[in-house]
Biotite code that builds the C-alpha atoms (Angstrom):
import biotite.structure as struc

atoms = struc.array([
    struc.Atom([36.104, 63.722, -37.434], chain_id="A", res_id=1, res_name="MET", atom_name="CA", element="C"),
    struc.Atom([37.022, 60.231, -38.642], chain_id="A", res_id=2, res_name="ILE", atom_name="CA", element="C"),
    struc.Atom([40.502, 58.963, -37.730], chain_id="A", res_id=3, res_name="VAL", atom_name="CA", element="C"),
    struc.Atom([41.453, 55.383, -38.573], chain_id="A", res_id=4, res_name="GLU", atom_name="CA", element="C"),
    struc.Atom([44.937, 54.092, -37.785], chain_id="A", res_id=5, res_name="THR", atom_name="CA", element="C"),
    struc.Atom([46.503, 51.408, -39.968], chain_id="A", res_id=6, res_name="LEU", atom_name="CA", element="C"),
    struc.Atom([49.840, 49.959, -38.813], chain_id="A", res_id=7, res_name="VAL", atom_name="CA", element="C"),
    struc.Atom([51.658, 49.162, -42.055], chain_id="A", res_id=8, res_name="VAL", atom_name="CA", element="C"),
    struc.Atom([54.903, 47.642, -43.269], chain_id="A", res_id=9, res_name="GLY", atom_name="CA", element="C"),
    struc.Atom([57.732, 45.872, -41.460], chain_id="A", res_id=10, res_name="PRO", atom_name="CA", element="C"),
    struc.Atom([58.698, 49.096, -39.667], chain_id="A", res_id=11, res_name="LEU", atom_name="CA", element="C"),
    struc.Atom([55.177, 49.368, -38.207], chain_id="A", res_id=12, res_name="GLN", atom_name="CA", element="C"),
    struc.Atom([54.290, 52.846, -39.455], chain_id="A", res_id=13, res_name="VAL", atom_name="CA", element="C"),
    struc.Atom([51.035, 54.459, -38.388], chain_id="A", res_id=14, res_name="ASN", atom_name="CA", element="C"),
    struc.Atom([49.162, 55.382, -41.556], chain_id="A", res_id=15, res_name="CYS", atom_name="CA", element="C"),
    struc.Atom([46.130, 57.533, -40.809], chain_id="A", res_id=16, res_name="TYR", atom_name="CA", element="C"),
    struc.Atom([42.888, 57.843, -42.734], chain_id="A", res_id=17, res_name="LEU", atom_name="CA", element="C"),
    struc.Atom([41.225, 61.087, -41.730], chain_id="A", res_id=18, res_name="ILE", atom_name="CA", element="C"),
    struc.Atom([37.951, 62.508, -42.870], chain_id="A", res_id=19, res_name="GLY", atom_name="CA", element="C"),
    struc.Atom([34.847, 64.518, -42.215], chain_id="A", res_id=20, res_name="ASP", atom_name="CA", element="C"),
    struc.Atom([31.880, 62.402, -41.184], chain_id="A", res_id=21, res_name="GLU", atom_name="CA", element="C"),
    struc.Atom([29.247, 64.653, -42.728], chain_id="A", res_id=22, res_name="GLU", atom_name="CA", element="C"),
    struc.Atom([30.780, 65.254, -46.161], chain_id="A", res_id=23, res_name="THR", atom_name="CA", element="C"),
    struc.Atom([32.806, 62.047, -46.516], chain_id="A", res_id=24, res_name="GLY", atom_name="CA", element="C"),
    struc.Atom([35.834, 63.995, -47.717], chain_id="A", res_id=25, res_name="ARG", atom_name="CA", element="C"),
    struc.Atom([39.157, 62.685, -46.472], chain_id="A", res_id=26, res_name="GLY", atom_name="CA", element="C"),
    struc.Atom([42.920, 62.323, -46.728], chain_id="A", res_id=27, res_name="ALA", atom_name="CA", element="C"),
    struc.Atom([45.615, 59.700, -46.242], chain_id="A", res_id=28, res_name="ILE", atom_name="CA", element="C"),
    struc.Atom([48.549, 60.595, -43.983], chain_id="A", res_id=29, res_name="VAL", atom_name="CA", element="C"),
    struc.Atom([51.795, 58.608, -44.354], chain_id="A", res_id=30, res_name="ASP", atom_name="CA", element="C"),
    struc.Atom([50.988, 55.759, -46.760], chain_id="A", res_id=31, res_name="PRO", atom_name="CA", element="C"),
    struc.Atom([53.975, 53.713, -45.639], chain_id="A", res_id=32, res_name="GLY", atom_name="CA", element="C"),
    struc.Atom([53.389, 50.281, -47.186], chain_id="A", res_id=33, res_name="GLN", atom_name="CA", element="C"),
    struc.Atom([50.591, 47.718, -47.623], chain_id="A", res_id=34, res_name="ASP", atom_name="CA", element="C"),
    struc.Atom([48.923, 49.741, -50.363], chain_id="A", res_id=35, res_name="ALA", atom_name="CA", element="C"),
    struc.Atom([46.149, 47.191, -50.965], chain_id="A", res_id=36, res_name="ALA", atom_name="CA", element="C"),
    struc.Atom([45.161, 47.350, -47.316], chain_id="A", res_id=37, res_name="ARG", atom_name="CA", element="C"),
    struc.Atom([45.122, 51.154, -47.311], chain_id="A", res_id=38, res_name="ILE", atom_name="CA", element="C"),
    struc.Atom([43.018, 51.259, -50.489], chain_id="A", res_id=39, res_name="ILE", atom_name="CA", element="C"),
    struc.Atom([40.616, 48.641, -49.129], chain_id="A", res_id=40, res_name="GLU", atom_name="CA", element="C"),
    struc.Atom([40.215, 50.624, -45.889], chain_id="A", res_id=41, res_name="SER", atom_name="CA", element="C"),
    struc.Atom([39.438, 53.783, -47.855], chain_id="A", res_id=42, res_name="VAL", atom_name="CA", element="C"),
    struc.Atom([36.854, 51.963, -49.952], chain_id="A", res_id=43, res_name="GLN", atom_name="CA", element="C"),
    struc.Atom([35.278, 50.458, -46.854], chain_id="A", res_id=44, res_name="ARG", atom_name="CA", element="C"),
    struc.Atom([35.120, 53.874, -45.177], chain_id="A", res_id=45, res_name="SER", atom_name="CA", element="C"),
    struc.Atom([33.443, 55.491, -48.157], chain_id="A", res_id=46, res_name="GLY", atom_name="CA", element="C"),
    struc.Atom([35.768, 58.494, -47.925], chain_id="A", res_id=47, res_name="LEU", atom_name="CA", element="C"),
    struc.Atom([36.533, 60.554, -51.006], chain_id="A", res_id=48, res_name="SER", atom_name="CA", element="C"),
    struc.Atom([40.308, 61.075, -50.831], chain_id="A", res_id=49, res_name="ILE", atom_name="CA", element="C"),
    struc.Atom([41.343, 64.675, -51.532], chain_id="A", res_id=50, res_name="GLU", atom_name="CA", element="C"),
    struc.Atom([45.005, 64.565, -50.448], chain_id="A", res_id=51, res_name="SER", atom_name="CA", element="C"),
    struc.Atom([47.832, 62.097, -49.860], chain_id="A", res_id=52, res_name="ILE", atom_name="CA", element="C"),
    struc.Atom([50.022, 63.736, -47.221], chain_id="A", res_id=53, res_name="ILE", atom_name="CA", element="C"),
    struc.Atom([53.494, 62.753, -46.028], chain_id="A", res_id=54, res_name="ALA", atom_name="CA", element="C"),
    struc.Atom([54.725, 64.082, -42.690], chain_id="A", res_id=55, res_name="THR", atom_name="CA", element="C"),
    struc.Atom([58.254, 63.459, -43.979], chain_id="A", res_id=56, res_name="HIS", atom_name="CA", element="C"),
    struc.Atom([60.090, 61.677, -46.758], chain_id="A", res_id=57, res_name="GLY", atom_name="CA", element="C"),
    struc.Atom([61.618, 58.566, -45.201], chain_id="A", res_id=58, res_name="HIS", atom_name="CA", element="C"),
    struc.Atom([60.739, 55.531, -47.306], chain_id="A", res_id=59, res_name="PHE", atom_name="CA", element="C"),
    struc.Atom([58.800, 53.774, -44.559], chain_id="A", res_id=60, res_name="ASP", atom_name="CA", element="C"),
    struc.Atom([56.279, 56.642, -44.608], chain_id="A", res_id=61, res_name="HIS", atom_name="CA", element="C"),
    struc.Atom([55.898, 56.957, -48.401], chain_id="A", res_id=62, res_name="ILE", atom_name="CA", element="C"),
    struc.Atom([56.497, 53.389, -49.584], chain_id="A", res_id=63, res_name="GLY", atom_name="CA", element="C"),
    struc.Atom([52.910, 52.996, -50.785], chain_id="A", res_id=64, res_name="ALA", atom_name="CA", element="C"),
    struc.Atom([52.567, 56.515, -52.181], chain_id="A", res_id=65, res_name="ALA", atom_name="CA", element="C"),
    struc.Atom([52.852, 55.390, -55.813], chain_id="A", res_id=66, res_name="ALA", atom_name="CA", element="C"),
    struc.Atom([50.123, 52.691, -55.792], chain_id="A", res_id=67, res_name="PRO", atom_name="CA", element="C"),
    struc.Atom([47.888, 54.794, -53.542], chain_id="A", res_id=68, res_name="VAL", atom_name="CA", element="C"),
    struc.Atom([48.292, 57.754, -55.901], chain_id="A", res_id=69, res_name="LYS", atom_name="CA", element="C"),
    struc.Atom([47.428, 55.439, -58.798], chain_id="A", res_id=70, res_name="HIS", atom_name="CA", element="C"),
    struc.Atom([44.252, 54.396, -56.977], chain_id="A", res_id=71, res_name="ALA", atom_name="CA", element="C"),
    struc.Atom([43.275, 58.004, -56.217], chain_id="A", res_id=72, res_name="PHE", atom_name="CA", element="C"),
    struc.Atom([44.745, 59.971, -59.145], chain_id="A", res_id=73, res_name="PRO", atom_name="CA", element="C"),
    struc.Atom([42.878, 63.189, -58.369], chain_id="A", res_id=74, res_name="ASP", atom_name="CA", element="C"),
    struc.Atom([44.390, 63.406, -54.869], chain_id="A", res_id=75, res_name="ALA", atom_name="CA", element="C"),
    struc.Atom([47.644, 65.407, -54.826], chain_id="A", res_id=76, res_name="PRO", atom_name="CA", element="C"),
    struc.Atom([50.668, 63.848, -53.152], chain_id="A", res_id=77, res_name="PHE", atom_name="CA", element="C"),
    struc.Atom([52.100, 66.573, -50.913], chain_id="A", res_id=78, res_name="ILE", atom_name="CA", element="C"),
    struc.Atom([55.161, 66.901, -48.702], chain_id="A", res_id=79, res_name="ILE", atom_name="CA", element="C"),
    struc.Atom([57.538, 69.620, -47.519], chain_id="A", res_id=80, res_name="HIS", atom_name="CA", element="C"),
    struc.Atom([60.015, 70.640, -50.220], chain_id="A", res_id=81, res_name="GLU", atom_name="CA", element="C"),
    struc.Atom([63.050, 70.080, -47.984], chain_id="A", res_id=82, res_name="GLU", atom_name="CA", element="C"),
    struc.Atom([62.332, 66.337, -48.060], chain_id="A", res_id=83, res_name="ASP", atom_name="CA", element="C"),
    struc.Atom([62.142, 66.126, -51.854], chain_id="A", res_id=84, res_name="LEU", atom_name="CA", element="C"),
    struc.Atom([65.589, 64.509, -51.946], chain_id="A", res_id=85, res_name="TYR", atom_name="CA", element="C"),
    struc.Atom([64.232, 61.698, -49.735], chain_id="A", res_id=86, res_name="LEU", atom_name="CA", element="C"),
    struc.Atom([61.231, 61.200, -52.030], chain_id="A", res_id=87, res_name="VAL", atom_name="CA", element="C"),
    struc.Atom([63.549, 60.862, -55.022], chain_id="A", res_id=88, res_name="ARG", atom_name="CA", element="C"),
    struc.Atom([65.750, 58.385, -53.109], chain_id="A", res_id=89, res_name="ASP", atom_name="CA", element="C"),
    struc.Atom([62.871, 56.352, -51.682], chain_id="A", res_id=90, res_name="SER", atom_name="CA", element="C"),
    struc.Atom([63.251, 53.139, -53.683], chain_id="A", res_id=91, res_name="GLN", atom_name="CA", element="C"),
    struc.Atom([67.038, 53.088, -53.310], chain_id="A", res_id=92, res_name="ALA", atom_name="CA", element="C"),
    struc.Atom([66.751, 53.899, -49.613], chain_id="A", res_id=93, res_name="SER", atom_name="CA", element="C"),
    struc.Atom([64.354, 51.011, -49.019], chain_id="A", res_id=94, res_name="ALA", atom_name="CA", element="C"),
    struc.Atom([66.708, 48.693, -50.908], chain_id="A", res_id=95, res_name="ALA", atom_name="CA", element="C"),
    struc.Atom([69.522, 49.667, -48.546], chain_id="A", res_id=96, res_name="ARG", atom_name="CA", element="C"),
    struc.Atom([67.330, 48.270, -45.743], chain_id="A", res_id=97, res_name="TRP", atom_name="CA", element="C"),
    struc.Atom([66.676, 45.107, -47.749], chain_id="A", res_id=98, res_name="GLY", atom_name="CA", element="C"),
    struc.Atom([63.122, 46.149, -48.620], chain_id="A", res_id=99, res_name="LEU", atom_name="CA", element="C"),
    struc.Atom([61.354, 46.638, -51.933], chain_id="A", res_id=100, res_name="SER", atom_name="CA", element="C"),
    struc.Atom([58.925, 49.484, -52.683], chain_id="A", res_id=101, res_name="ILE", atom_name="CA", element="C"),
    struc.Atom([57.701, 51.280, -55.779], chain_id="A", res_id=102, res_name="ASP", atom_name="CA", element="C"),
    struc.Atom([59.547, 54.526, -56.398], chain_id="A", res_id=103, res_name="GLN", atom_name="CA", element="C"),
    struc.Atom([57.531, 57.334, -54.804], chain_id="A", res_id=104, res_name="ALA", atom_name="CA", element="C"),
    struc.Atom([55.971, 59.793, -57.251], chain_id="A", res_id=105, res_name="PRO", atom_name="CA", element="C"),
    struc.Atom([57.085, 63.362, -57.636], chain_id="A", res_id=106, res_name="GLU", atom_name="CA", element="C"),
    struc.Atom([55.020, 65.561, -55.290], chain_id="A", res_id=107, res_name="PRO", atom_name="CA", element="C"),
    struc.Atom([52.151, 67.448, -56.877], chain_id="A", res_id=108, res_name="ASP", atom_name="CA", element="C"),
    struc.Atom([52.867, 70.375, -54.617], chain_id="A", res_id=109, res_name="ARG", atom_name="CA", element="C"),
    struc.Atom([54.717, 71.256, -51.418], chain_id="A", res_id=110, res_name="PHE", atom_name="CA", element="C"),
    struc.Atom([53.519, 71.980, -47.896], chain_id="A", res_id=111, res_name="LEU", atom_name="CA", element="C"),
    struc.Atom([54.379, 75.366, -46.424], chain_id="A", res_id=112, res_name="ALA", atom_name="CA", element="C"),
    struc.Atom([54.864, 76.137, -42.748], chain_id="A", res_id=113, res_name="ASP", atom_name="CA", element="C"),
    struc.Atom([51.808, 77.930, -41.409], chain_id="A", res_id=114, res_name="GLY", atom_name="CA", element="C"),
    struc.Atom([49.465, 77.021, -44.237], chain_id="A", res_id=115, res_name="GLU", atom_name="CA", element="C"),
    struc.Atom([46.020, 75.603, -43.579], chain_id="A", res_id=116, res_name="THR", atom_name="CA", element="C"),
    struc.Atom([45.368, 72.434, -45.520], chain_id="A", res_id=117, res_name="LEU", atom_name="CA", element="C"),
    struc.Atom([41.676, 71.814, -46.083], chain_id="A", res_id=118, res_name="LYS", atom_name="CA", element="C"),
    struc.Atom([40.168, 68.338, -46.077], chain_id="A", res_id=119, res_name="VAL", atom_name="CA", element="C"),
    struc.Atom([36.544, 69.104, -46.740], chain_id="A", res_id=120, res_name="GLY", atom_name="CA", element="C"),
    struc.Atom([35.567, 71.317, -43.807], chain_id="A", res_id=121, res_name="PRO", atom_name="CA", element="C"),
    struc.Atom([38.475, 70.070, -41.689], chain_id="A", res_id=122, res_name="LEU", atom_name="CA", element="C"),
    struc.Atom([41.413, 72.446, -41.303], chain_id="A", res_id=123, res_name="ALA", atom_name="CA", element="C"),
    struc.Atom([44.923, 71.046, -40.806], chain_id="A", res_id=124, res_name="LEU", atom_name="CA", element="C"),
    struc.Atom([47.501, 73.608, -39.708], chain_id="A", res_id=125, res_name="GLU", atom_name="CA", element="C"),
    struc.Atom([50.948, 72.746, -41.068], chain_id="A", res_id=126, res_name="VAL", atom_name="CA", element="C"),
    struc.Atom([53.814, 73.223, -38.612], chain_id="A", res_id=127, res_name="ARG", atom_name="CA", element="C"),
    struc.Atom([57.375, 72.649, -39.804], chain_id="A", res_id=128, res_name="HIS", atom_name="CA", element="C"),
    struc.Atom([59.029, 70.363, -37.236], chain_id="A", res_id=129, res_name="THR", atom_name="CA", element="C"),
    struc.Atom([62.454, 69.475, -38.670], chain_id="A", res_id=130, res_name="PRO", atom_name="CA", element="C"),
    struc.Atom([65.235, 67.521, -37.008], chain_id="A", res_id=131, res_name="GLY", atom_name="CA", element="C"),
    struc.Atom([64.308, 63.918, -37.762], chain_id="A", res_id=132, res_name="HIS", atom_name="CA", element="C"),
    struc.Atom([64.372, 65.044, -41.387], chain_id="A", res_id=133, res_name="SER", atom_name="CA", element="C"),
    struc.Atom([64.770, 68.542, -42.841], chain_id="A", res_id=134, res_name="PRO", atom_name="CA", element="C"),
    struc.Atom([61.211, 68.703, -44.118], chain_id="A", res_id=135, res_name="GLY", atom_name="CA", element="C"),
    struc.Atom([59.345, 67.049, -41.264], chain_id="A", res_id=136, res_name="GLY", atom_name="CA", element="C"),
    struc.Atom([55.942, 68.576, -40.567], chain_id="A", res_id=137, res_name="VAL", atom_name="CA", element="C"),
    struc.Atom([53.205, 68.181, -37.973], chain_id="A", res_id=138, res_name="SER", atom_name="CA", element="C"),
    struc.Atom([49.527, 68.636, -38.764], chain_id="A", res_id=139, res_name="LEU", atom_name="CA", element="C"),
    struc.Atom([47.284, 70.220, -36.133], chain_id="A", res_id=140, res_name="VAL", atom_name="CA", element="C"),
    struc.Atom([43.556, 69.546, -36.417], chain_id="A", res_id=141, res_name="CYS", atom_name="CA", element="C"),
    struc.Atom([41.340, 70.664, -33.545], chain_id="A", res_id=142, res_name="ASP", atom_name="CA", element="C"),
    struc.Atom([42.505, 68.730, -30.468], chain_id="A", res_id=143, res_name="ASP", atom_name="CA", element="C"),
    struc.Atom([44.823, 66.378, -32.383], chain_id="A", res_id=144, res_name="ARG", atom_name="CA", element="C"),
    struc.Atom([48.273, 66.683, -33.894], chain_id="A", res_id=145, res_name="VAL", atom_name="CA", element="C"),
    struc.Atom([49.778, 64.247, -36.381], chain_id="A", res_id=146, res_name="PHE", atom_name="CA", element="C"),
    struc.Atom([53.513, 64.505, -35.667], chain_id="A", res_id=147, res_name="VAL", atom_name="CA", element="C"),
    struc.Atom([55.153, 61.953, -37.958], chain_id="A", res_id=148, res_name="GLY", atom_name="CA", element="C"),
    struc.Atom([58.447, 60.901, -36.365], chain_id="A", res_id=149, res_name="ASP", atom_name="CA", element="C"),
    struc.Atom([59.110, 64.133, -34.481], chain_id="A", res_id=150, res_name="ALA", atom_name="CA", element="C"),
    struc.Atom([57.679, 62.986, -31.138], chain_id="A", res_id=151, res_name="LEU", atom_name="CA", element="C"),
    struc.Atom([56.735, 59.628, -29.642], chain_id="A", res_id=152, res_name="PHE", atom_name="CA", element="C"),
    struc.Atom([55.376, 58.428, -26.327], chain_id="A", res_id=153, res_name="GLN", atom_name="CA", element="C"),
    struc.Atom([58.417, 58.893, -24.089], chain_id="A", res_id=154, res_name="GLY", atom_name="CA", element="C"),
    struc.Atom([60.791, 59.411, -26.974], chain_id="A", res_id=155, res_name="SER", atom_name="CA", element="C"),
    struc.Atom([61.620, 61.436, -30.096], chain_id="A", res_id=156, res_name="VAL", atom_name="CA", element="C"),
    struc.Atom([62.573, 60.668, -33.682], chain_id="A", res_id=157, res_name="GLY", atom_name="CA", element="C"),
    struc.Atom([66.079, 59.521, -34.546], chain_id="A", res_id=158, res_name="ARG", atom_name="CA", element="C"),
    struc.Atom([68.454, 62.290, -35.552], chain_id="A", res_id=159, res_name="THR", atom_name="CA", element="C"),
    struc.Atom([71.450, 60.180, -36.565], chain_id="A", res_id=160, res_name="ASP", atom_name="CA", element="C"),
    struc.Atom([70.371, 59.989, -40.208], chain_id="A", res_id=161, res_name="PHE", atom_name="CA", element="C"),
    struc.Atom([72.019, 62.307, -42.758], chain_id="A", res_id=162, res_name="PRO", atom_name="CA", element="C"),
    struc.Atom([70.728, 65.895, -42.339], chain_id="A", res_id=163, res_name="ARG", atom_name="CA", element="C"),
    struc.Atom([69.199, 65.055, -38.947], chain_id="A", res_id=164, res_name="GLY", atom_name="CA", element="C"),
    struc.Atom([69.707, 67.374, -35.965], chain_id="A", res_id=165, res_name="SER", atom_name="CA", element="C"),
    struc.Atom([68.799, 66.766, -32.327], chain_id="A", res_id=166, res_name="MET", atom_name="CA", element="C"),
    struc.Atom([69.202, 70.475, -31.575], chain_id="A", res_id=167, res_name="GLU", atom_name="CA", element="C"),
    struc.Atom([66.810, 71.362, -34.389], chain_id="A", res_id=168, res_name="GLN", atom_name="CA", element="C"),
    struc.Atom([64.320, 68.668, -33.361], chain_id="A", res_id=169, res_name="LEU", atom_name="CA", element="C"),
    struc.Atom([64.297, 69.702, -29.687], chain_id="A", res_id=170, res_name="ALA", atom_name="CA", element="C"),
    struc.Atom([63.735, 73.325, -30.701], chain_id="A", res_id=171, res_name="HIS", atom_name="CA", element="C"),
    struc.Atom([60.866, 72.316, -32.983], chain_id="A", res_id=172, res_name="ALA", atom_name="CA", element="C"),
    struc.Atom([59.232, 70.192, -30.288], chain_id="A", res_id=173, res_name="ILE", atom_name="CA", element="C"),
    struc.Atom([59.467, 72.943, -27.671], chain_id="A", res_id=174, res_name="ARG", atom_name="CA", element="C"),
    struc.Atom([58.318, 75.796, -29.924], chain_id="A", res_id=175, res_name="THR", atom_name="CA", element="C"),
    struc.Atom([55.923, 74.081, -32.353], chain_id="A", res_id=176, res_name="ARG", atom_name="CA", element="C"),
    struc.Atom([54.434, 71.183, -30.351], chain_id="A", res_id=177, res_name="LEU", atom_name="CA", element="C"),
    struc.Atom([54.755, 71.902, -26.625], chain_id="A", res_id=178, res_name="TYR", atom_name="CA", element="C"),
    struc.Atom([53.003, 75.233, -27.216], chain_id="A", res_id=179, res_name="THR", atom_name="CA", element="C"),
    struc.Atom([49.805, 73.309, -27.989], chain_id="A", res_id=180, res_name="LEU", atom_name="CA", element="C"),
    struc.Atom([47.283, 72.714, -25.167], chain_id="A", res_id=181, res_name="PRO", atom_name="CA", element="C"),
    struc.Atom([48.286, 69.928, -22.779], chain_id="A", res_id=182, res_name="ASP", atom_name="CA", element="C"),
    struc.Atom([45.193, 67.892, -23.667], chain_id="A", res_id=183, res_name="GLU", atom_name="CA", element="C"),
    struc.Atom([46.128, 67.764, -27.377], chain_id="A", res_id=184, res_name="THR", atom_name="CA", element="C"),
    struc.Atom([46.229, 64.150, -28.574], chain_id="A", res_id=185, res_name="LEU", atom_name="CA", element="C"),
    struc.Atom([49.567, 63.298, -30.199], chain_id="A", res_id=186, res_name="VAL", atom_name="CA", element="C"),
    struc.Atom([49.274, 60.815, -33.081], chain_id="A", res_id=187, res_name="LEU", atom_name="CA", element="C"),
    struc.Atom([52.830, 59.692, -33.932], chain_id="A", res_id=188, res_name="PRO", atom_name="CA", element="C"),
    struc.Atom([54.330, 57.905, -36.905], chain_id="A", res_id=189, res_name="GLY", atom_name="CA", element="C"),
    struc.Atom([55.089, 54.803, -34.823], chain_id="A", res_id=190, res_name="HIS", atom_name="CA", element="C"),
    struc.Atom([53.726, 53.464, -31.564], chain_id="A", res_id=191, res_name="GLY", atom_name="CA", element="C"),
    struc.Atom([50.810, 54.468, -29.349], chain_id="A", res_id=192, res_name="PRO", atom_name="CA", element="C"),
    struc.Atom([49.231, 57.913, -29.024], chain_id="A", res_id=193, res_name="PRO", atom_name="CA", element="C"),
    struc.Atom([50.082, 60.225, -26.166], chain_id="A", res_id=194, res_name="THR", atom_name="CA", element="C"),
    struc.Atom([49.313, 63.811, -25.166], chain_id="A", res_id=195, res_name="THR", atom_name="CA", element="C"),
    struc.Atom([51.279, 67.026, -25.243], chain_id="A", res_id=196, res_name="ILE", atom_name="CA", element="C"),
    struc.Atom([50.929, 67.389, -21.463], chain_id="A", res_id=197, res_name="GLY", atom_name="CA", element="C"),
    struc.Atom([52.258, 63.903, -20.792], chain_id="A", res_id=198, res_name="GLU", atom_name="CA", element="C"),
    struc.Atom([55.320, 64.458, -22.979], chain_id="A", res_id=199, res_name="GLU", atom_name="CA", element="C"),
    struc.Atom([56.058, 67.865, -21.476], chain_id="A", res_id=200, res_name="LYS", atom_name="CA", element="C"),
    struc.Atom([56.047, 66.236, -18.034], chain_id="A", res_id=201, res_name="ARG", atom_name="CA", element="C"),
    struc.Atom([57.837, 62.973, -18.669], chain_id="A", res_id=202, res_name="SER", atom_name="CA", element="C"),
    struc.Atom([59.626, 62.816, -22.025], chain_id="A", res_id=203, res_name="ASN", atom_name="CA", element="C"),
    struc.Atom([63.250, 62.063, -21.148], chain_id="A", res_id=204, res_name="PHE", atom_name="CA", element="C"),
    struc.Atom([64.646, 63.586, -24.344], chain_id="A", res_id=205, res_name="PHE", atom_name="CA", element="C"),
    struc.Atom([62.767, 66.899, -24.484], chain_id="A", res_id=206, res_name="VAL", atom_name="CA", element="C"),
    struc.Atom([61.125, 68.248, -21.347], chain_id="A", res_id=207, res_name="ARG", atom_name="CA", element="C"),
    struc.Atom([58.643, 71.086, -21.571], chain_id="A", res_id=208, res_name="GLY", atom_name="CA", element="C"),
])
C-alpha cells in the first residue's frame, strides 16, 4: 500500500495520497489546499485517482477539492451527508478566517457508516466518528486508520464549533476507534501519526 502525506495550507492539514502498488489505483484523502502540489504529487506517483475523499467538511480539509476534482473529473468527490452544510459553506467559512479558496463542489455521492470503499484492491471501512463535525468519518485500511480531526497524538478534535459535541466525539473514539487493535497506525488530519494503543494509554482527553 502506498501512503504519501502532504502537509498543505496555512492550517497544516495532512492530505494523504493512498494507492495500491500493483495496480496503481489510488485516492486522495482531505485535499485541504495547495491543489497544484497535490496534483503534481499524484502525477509523479503515477496513481490513477478513483476517489476524492473528505473525512469531514471543514474548509481546511476540502479547500482544494474543486481544482483537484477538475484535474481528475472521473473521480467522485465523497463525504458524509451530515457535513453537506459545511461543503456548501466552505468558501464563506474560509473567508471568515481571512482565507480564500474555491467553493467546494457538490459531492458526487455520500459515505455511509459501515460501507467498504474500494480503491482498486484496497478496502477502506468507513466508520462514522462524529463530534468534531456531525459527518466526521474514519477510514480503516488494514493496519491503518485515517481519522481526520477526530483523534490526534495526545489530543482530540475541537468540539467548540457549531454542531460539535465532546460527548459525541468521546463516544465515537471509544466505540469506533479504540476497538481497533492497539498496533493500528493512526493517521490524523493534523500533526504526527500515533497508534491506537498509545492513545488508549495516554490521551488526556479520552482514555481507553
